[in-house]
N, C-alpha and C positions, 0 to 999 in steps of 0.2 A: 937210526929211524927218523929222528927229527930232521936230519939233513935231507933225507930222501923225500920227506913230506914237503920241505921247503922247495926243493927242486920241482916236484910235481906241481906245487902251487904256482911257481914262477912260469913253468911251461904252459900251465893252464891259463895264466893271465895273458901271456904272449899270444896264445891261441885265440883267446877271446878278442884281443885287440886286432889280430889279423882277420878274424871273422867279421868284426865290426867294420873294418876297412873294406873288406870284400862286399859286405852288404851295401856300404856307401857307393862303391863303384857300380854295383849292379843297379842301384837306385838312381844313379846319375842319368841325366837326360843326354841322349846322343844327338850330335850334329850329323844328320844322315846324308845330306847333300847340300850343294851350294849352286845357286843359279845367279846369273848376272845379266843385266840389261844396260844398254847405253842409250841415253836420250840426248837431245841437242845440247842440253846444259847441265847434265848430271849423269852419274853412274849409280845404278842400284845393285846391291848385293843382297841376296836373300838366302838365309841359312835355314834349311828345313830341319825341324827338331822333333824328337819323339815325345816331348812334353814341355811344359812351361819352364822358363829360366829367368834369373835375374842377371842383368848385364850393365856394364858401364863402358863408355867410349871416351878417349881423350887423344889429343894430338901431340906429336913431338916434332921438333925442328932439327935441321942440320944433321942428317938429312930428314926430309919430310916423311912422317909416318903417321898412320892411324893405328891406335892400339884398342882392341876390343877384348875386354875381360868378361868371360861368361862363367858365372858361378853355378856349380852343380851340373857340369856338363863334361862330356868327353867327345873326342873327335872320331867319327866313324866314316868320314868321307875323305877322298883323295883330293888334295889341293893342287898337286903338280899337273893335273890334267885340265885345270881351269885356264882357258885361253884369255889373255888380258890385252890383246891387241886393240887399238883404238880407244883405250881407256887410260886414265892417269895412274893406274895401278901397274907397277912393274913386277911385283911378286907378292905372294901371300905366304906367311910363315905361321907356324903354330908351335905351342909348347904347353905341356900339361904341368901347370905349376904345382898342383897337388892331384891326387887321384880323382878329385871332383871339380877342379878349377882349371878352366881352359883359357889360354891367352892366344889371340890371333893378332898378327901384325901385318898391316898393309903397307908395303913400301911404295912411295909415290914419286912420280916424275914432275908433279906440279902441285901447287897449293890448292887445297879443296876445303870446303866447309862441310863437316859431317853432321848428319841427323840420323838418329836411330830410334826404333820403336819395335814392339812385338805385336804379333797378330794372332788372334785365336783361330782355331780350325774353321774352315768353310767346306763347301761341298766338294772342293777339289784338293785342297792342301790341309795339312795338319798345323801344329804350332809353328810359327816362323819368327825369326829375328831379321828385321830389315835394316840395312844401313845404306843411307843415301849420301853420296859424295857430290856436292854441288861445285861446279867449276868456278874458279876465280880468274877468268881470262882477262887480259888487258882489253880495253875498248877497241873495237875494230878487228879483233882477232878473228881469223877465218875459221870456219868449221870444216871438219873432214868430210870428204864426199860420202855419198850414201853407199851402203853395201847391202847385199841380200840378207834377209832375216836369218838368224842362226837357228839350227835345229838341235834340240836337246837329245843327247844320247847318254845312256847310263845315268849316273847320279851327279854329273857335273855338266854345266852349260858349256857349249862350244863358243867359238869366237863371236862376240856380240857385234851386231850390225851397228854402224854409226848412222843414225837417221839423218836424212836430208833436212836441212833447215830451210823452210820455204823463204823465198825472198821477202824481206821485211819491207812492206809498203808503209808510207807515213800515214798517221791517222787522218781522217777526213778533214779537209780544209773547207772554208766557206766556198760555195759554188761560184765558179767563174761564168759570167753570162756568155752563152754560146760555147761553153766548154764541151769537150768530148771525152771526158775521162771514162774509164771502164767501170761498170758496176761490179763490186767485189762481193763474192759469196764465200763465206767461211764455212768449210765442211768439217764437222767434228765426228771422227770415227769413235764411237763409244768404247770405253774400257781400254785395255792394253797392258802389256807387261805382266806384272804380278796379279793384275785384276783381269781374269779371263772373261768376266761377264757371265751371262747365262750359258748353260751347257745343253747341247742337244742330247737326244736319246743315246745311251751308251757312253756318254761323257766324252765323245770323240770329236764333236764339232763345237768350237769355241765361238762365242759371240764376238769377241775381239777381232778374230780373223775374218768373220763374215762382214762386219761393219767396215773394216779397213778395205776389203776388196770392193764393196759397193761404193765406198767413198772415193776410191781412186778412179773407178769407172765414171762416177758422177762428175769428178773434176775434169776428166777427159772430155766428156760431152759438153759441159758448160763452157770450157775453154774453146770449143769448136764454134761457139756462137759469138759473132762479132759484137763487141761492146760489152762483153762479160769476161770476168776473170775469177776463177775459183782458186781458193787457197786452202790447203789441208792444214788443220790444226795439229793432227797427229800423223806423222809420215811413216812410222814404223811400229814395231812391237815394244812399246814402253808406256809407262803410266804417266798421266798428267792429272793433277788435282782438278776438280770440277771448276772452281773459280778461276784457276789459271787458264782454262780453255777459253773462257770469254775474254780474258785479258789478251790472249794471243790474237783472237779475232779482232779485237779493238785496235791492236797495234797494226794489223793488216789493213785497217781502214774499212772494215766490213760494212756493207749495206744490209746484209742478211746473214744470220747464223742458222745453219741447218745441222742438227745433231742426229746421226744415224745410229739406230739400234736394232736389235733383233732379240727381243726379250723372251722370257719364259713366264709361265703362269702356274699356280698350284695345280690346276687341272690340265692334263696333257691334251684334252680335247679342245682347249681354247685355240681359236684360229683367227686369222685376218689381220690386215695392216691397219694402223691407226696413225693419226697425226695429233700432236699435243701442242698447246700453247700454255703460257704461264697462267695460273689462276691467282687472283689476289684475294679470293674468298674461300678457297678450299677446292677439293677435287670435285669434278662433275659426276663421278661414278666411283663405285668401290674398286673397279679395275684400275681406273686412273690413279686412285690413292695408293693402291698396292704397288703399281709400277713405279710411281714417284718415290715411295719409300725405298723400294729395292734399288733404284738407280742412285739415289742420294747417299746410300750406304757405301757406295764405291769410294767416297772421299775418306772413309776410315782407312783406306789403303793409301794412304798418302801422307766494291767501289761504285762508284756511280758513273764511271765511264766519261764520255765527252761532256756530260753535264757537270761542270766544275762547281762544287758546292763549298769549296774551302773558304771563300771570302764572303759567304752569305750568312745572314743571321738564321737562326734555327727555323723560324716560321717561313721565311722566303725559300730557304733550302728545301723545306718540305713541299711547298707549292711547286717549285721547279721540278723536283723529282717526280711528283705525282703527275704533272702534265706530260713529262717525258715518257713515263711508264704507260700512261693512257694512250698516247699516240703510238708507241711501240707495240702495245698489246693489240690495238685495233689492226695494225698492219700485219701482225703475227697471225691473227685469226683469218684475215683476208687471204694472205699467201698460203696459209695452212689449208684452207678450204679448197683452193685451186689445186694444190698438190694432192690432196686426198681424192678429189674428183678424178684426176688423171690416173692415180694409182688404182682406182676402182675398175678401170678398164682392163687391167692386166692381172689383178689378184683380188681375192675376196677381202672385204673390209670388215673389221671388228665392229666399228661404229661408223655411220655415214656422215657424221659431223665432227668437227674438230673438238676434241676433249680438252679439258683444262685441269692442271694439277700443279703442285708446287715443286716442279723439278728445279733443283739448284742450278743446273747448267743453263736454264732459260732466264735467269734473273739478271738480265742486263737491260737497264732502263732505256738505253739509247740505241739499241740494235734490235730490230724485229727478229724474233727467234722462234724456231719451231723444232720439235723433236719428232722424228719419223720412226715409228715402230714398223719395220718392214715385214714383220710376221712373227709368229711364235715359234722360236727354235725348239721349244719343248714338245711341239706337235710333230710327229714323225714325218707326215706328208710335207709340212711346210719346211722342216729341216732339210729335206731332200732338195726342195726347190731353192732354198736360200744358199745352198752350197753349189748350185748350178750357175755357171758363168752366163748362160743365156738368160736366166731369170734375173741375175744381178744386173745385166745390161738393160733388161726391160724395166726394172724398178728405177734405175738411174734415169732412163729416158722419160718415165712418167714424172719424176721429180723435176727434171730439167724443164719439161714442158710447163708444169705448174709455176715454177719460178719465173720463167720467161713471160708467161701470160700476165703475172702480177706486175712485173716491172714495165712491160709495154703499156699497161694501164696506169701505172704509178711510178714513172721514172724519176729518180732523184735529180734535182736541178744540176746542170753542169755536166751531165753524162751524155755519152754518144746516143743512147736510146732516147733521152729527152730531146736532143738536137734533131733526131730523125722525126720525132712526133711533132715538134714545133715547126719544122720546115715542111710538114705535110708528106714526108717520105713514107710514113706508116700511118695507117688510120688510127685516130685516137682510141677508138673502141670504148665500150662501156667500162665505167669504174664503179667499184662497190666499196662500201664501208660498213663494217659490222659494229654496231653501237656497243660501247662498253660502259661500265658503271662510272658515273660522274660527268658524262658528256651531255652537252646540250646541242640542239640543232644549230644555234648561232655559232658555237665553237667549231662544229664540224664544217660549216660553211666557210668560216675564216681560215681553217686549216687547208682547205682545198681551193681557196681563192675563188669562190663562187658566191653569188648573191644569195641571201636567205630566200628570196622569192623564187629564184631559179631552182634551189634545192627542194623547196616545197612542191613546186610544179612537177619536177622530175619524178617525185614519189607520190603524187596525188594526195598530199597532206592538207588537211583542212585547218590544222593547228600546228604548233611547235612541239607537241607532246610526242616523244619517242620512247621506245622500250629497250632495255638491255637485251642484246642478242638480235635486235632487228637489223636487217640488211637494207641499206640505203643505196640507191643509184646516184652516182655523182655526175652531174652534167659536164660535158666537155668544155674546156676553156682554151684560150689561145696559147696559154703558157703552161708548161709542165708544172704540176704542183707537188709539193712535198707531202706524202701521205702522213 
């Protein structure tokens, strides 16, 4: 009798242990799918999860490998269908170290630097583990040619496209008298890759795809204008951190930065296009503040530019940065208003003036920068238009016209357009300046190389008192001036 009781107790204990293990397995988070994107300088792997996890990543050499340990997880996705062409990954292996501990191994053909983090659920995806592999190529190594964007089928991403790396132009050099360089416009297609941006009705239209399509059409139209060259910041479906976007623009030697978006609003009835410039004092409206907060959160998925401050004392550095930002902001407001006016001829406007908000992507002190909201993708009518190629062409045409008007009035010295104006081949045309905080009439006159009396006369001013937001007419001069 005692022996039978001991046997029952033993079997009961084993049963409880197995039951506990079964509960652990059932409670473990599942890795449900794997997605992959290839960018010009990195590869991103995204593991879609059924819940939160703890993880660690480390590297091994000879041969090169990345090891990802995911605690409290099991694998429910097939890895053998993950196409790895055009990436440094040669294979992906997995092993269940315990019923609730998963190990993933990435075999590599080249040395990379890994970075990993987790993301909370958003409107499109659930919990995610993101692993970025940054290339460590030798200087001068060529990038692979561009391929068509991949289409996801099932729960595993197909062959990733290798984005084209736009030709790198040197940063802007001091202007050469009589030079004829091209005016460079950097076009930033908002969002990309793991960051879809705003979603249209039914969650079938992604902002990242609309912005890239409009950006490519805008590049085509600007490049058709002699004396202009457009450079795409993002050439394919991959993610770029917000600050990195302005760095890319600066490396291209950009004279203007244009960020293209198609955002959503809490109310589906919101409609109309907008143009934004940076605000140094806060948003000009609640809509501007909401949109800026929404866009800046994109960097969760993931300098002072040509004004070198490294060798300056703190006070002088602050003054130089403030002067650079003031000049850049004034030009941003100017070009923004021209773009907005032209857009108003082909689509309704949300506001008839350039709004200002603290968009991270606009915070470049040395490059005039605007953010163009081409419409509200959350509005069913505007979503239909934004997905139309003809409407995308019309939007690009209006932006191109506004940019061209601005630079014909304010061509950077040493450019082909400045040469045309200085030699009388194009009419100088009226120039305008929107007054920003901290500016004086004398400072504006000095910037445009006109006399103070001529500036007063052109604007019928009886004194040197000017107001923030006031638009001044700049009289023509014999030489092209730097705005």
